[in-house]
N, C-alpha and C positions, 0 to 999 in steps of 0.2 A: 026796618029790619035789614041788616046787611048780611043777607043769606043768598045762596044759589043752589040750584040743583041741575046737574048736567047728566044727560043720558047719551051714550055713544055706542052704536052697534055697527060692527063691520063683520066681514067674513072671518076675521081673526080673533076679535074680542067683543064682549058685551059688558059695558061698564056703566055704573051709576055712582055719581059722587054728589054728596050733599055737604054743604059747608056753611058754618056760621062763624063770622069773623069775631063776634063779641061773645064768645062762649066761655066755657070753663075747662076745656081740654078733653071733653068726652069723645071717645073714639070707638067706632065699630068698623073694624077693618077685616076684609076677607078677600084676598087676592089669589089664594092658592100657593103663594110663595112666602114661606115662613119668615125669613129674615127681612124681607121687604115689608111685611105686615108690621114687624117690630119697629122698623124705621118710621113708618107712617103713624103708628101709635105714639112714638116719641115726638114726632113733629107736631101732632095735635096737642099733646100734653104741654110741651114747652112753649108752644105758640098761643096756648089758651084758645085754640080753635075747636069748635065742635065739628067733627069730621066723620062721615060715613063713606066708606068705599066698598062697593061690591063689584068684583071683577071675575069674569069667567073668560079664560083665554085658551089659546091653543098651546098649552104647556107641554103637550106631547111633541111639539116641534122644538120649542125652547121658551125661555121666559121673556124674550126681547119684546114681543108685541104687547104683552100684558103690562110690563113695566113702563114702556114708552107711552102707551095709550092712557094709563093711569096718570102719568105726568101731564099729558095733554088735557085730560079732563079736570085735573086739579088746577092747572093753570087757567083754564076757561072759567072754573068756578070762582077763583080769586078775581078775575077780570070782571065777571058779572056782579059779584058781591060788592066790589069797590065802586061800581056805578060810574059816576062822572068824576070821582076822586075828590069831590069838594070836601074841604075841611080835614083831609088826612095829613099826617106828618110827611108822607111821601118817601122819605129816606129812613133807613134803619141799618144798624150794623151790630154785630156781636162777635165776641171771642169766646170760645167754649173749650175749656180744658177737660180732658178725660184721661186720667192716669198720666202716662208718658206723652200724651198727644195734646197738641193745641191747634185748633182750626178757627178760621174766621169767615164770616160772610158779610157782605155789604150789598144792599138792595136799594133800587130806586124804582118805584111804581110810576114810571114816566110814560108808559105806552111807547117806549123805544126799546124793544127786546134785544138783549145781548147776553151772552154768557162768557165769562172768563172762568176757566176751570183749571186750577193749579193744584191738582191732587194726584199724587203717585200712590198707587195701592200695591203693597208688597206681594199679596197673594192673588191668584187669578180667580179664586172662588171663596165665597163665604157660605158654608153649608153647600147647597146645590146651586147657589146663585152665582153667575158670572159677574165679577166685580166691575167689568167694563160697562155694565148696564146702569150703574149709578150715574155716570155722566149723561147717559141718554135720558134718564129721568129728569135731572136738573136742567138739561137743555130743553126738553119738552115743556117743563114748568115755566121756565123763563120766557120762551117764545110765545106761549099761549096766555100767560098772565100779563104780558106786556112789560115785563120787568127787565131792567138792566141789573144783572146779578153777577157778582164776583165771589167765588168760593176758593179758598186757599187753605191747604194744610201746611202749617208752618213747620211742624215737626211731629214725629210719631213713628212707631214701629209696628204696632198691632193693627191689622187691617180692620177688624171690628171697631176698635176705638176710633180710627181715622174716619170711617164712614159715618158712625153714629155722631161723632162730634160735628161733622159737616151738616147733617140733618138738623141737629139741635141749634147750630149757629144760624142756619136759614130760618128755623122756626122763630127764634128770638128776634132776628133782624126783620122778618116779615111782620111779626107782631108789632114792633115799634113803628114800622113804616105805615101800617094799615090803621093805626090808632087815630082817633079823632083828636086834633089839636084844638083845645078850647080858645086859644089866642087867635085862631084864624077866622072864627065866627062863620064857618061854612064856606069860606073863600077857596078858590082853586089855588093850590100851592105852586104857582108858576107865574113868571112875569109875562108869559104869553096870554094868560087868562084861560087857558084850556090845556088839558093833557090828553 
């Protein structure tokens, strides 16, 4: 079973993440940040990941710690669920249109974390959420999952559409990269023999 459960408790947040890579997109998300919950539900649905996120954070300060720490925990969950990476496709990419917006994501679960973020967000807030926090989440996810992740908004005007298309693009790219490739017969997808 390619599953993981991560529990992280600090003075700023208390987070539990459960992940199933081979799910059907069932999501139970409760972070206290409405728009962020919507993005994680969308991520689970379009990645066909079973995902539970329960987060309590110092939202009276701001949303930064909660959003970043959820990214850390989700990244750790992916890393644990992928195990030794044997048999996975390793690479994935997706283009996602949403009305006037087009975004793409490309990912390599190579245990060489890196983020390229080419996303300009027209508005500083979505609801009560600071839009600068989305980069923080993607950064934390990439660093803690061991993924080389490139996310780019090619064009768009509506901030909601831009952000949502980025989450959906990552979901589809991660789904493709995490899938088992039957042609590999369980081999590690690297000339080094290890990832």
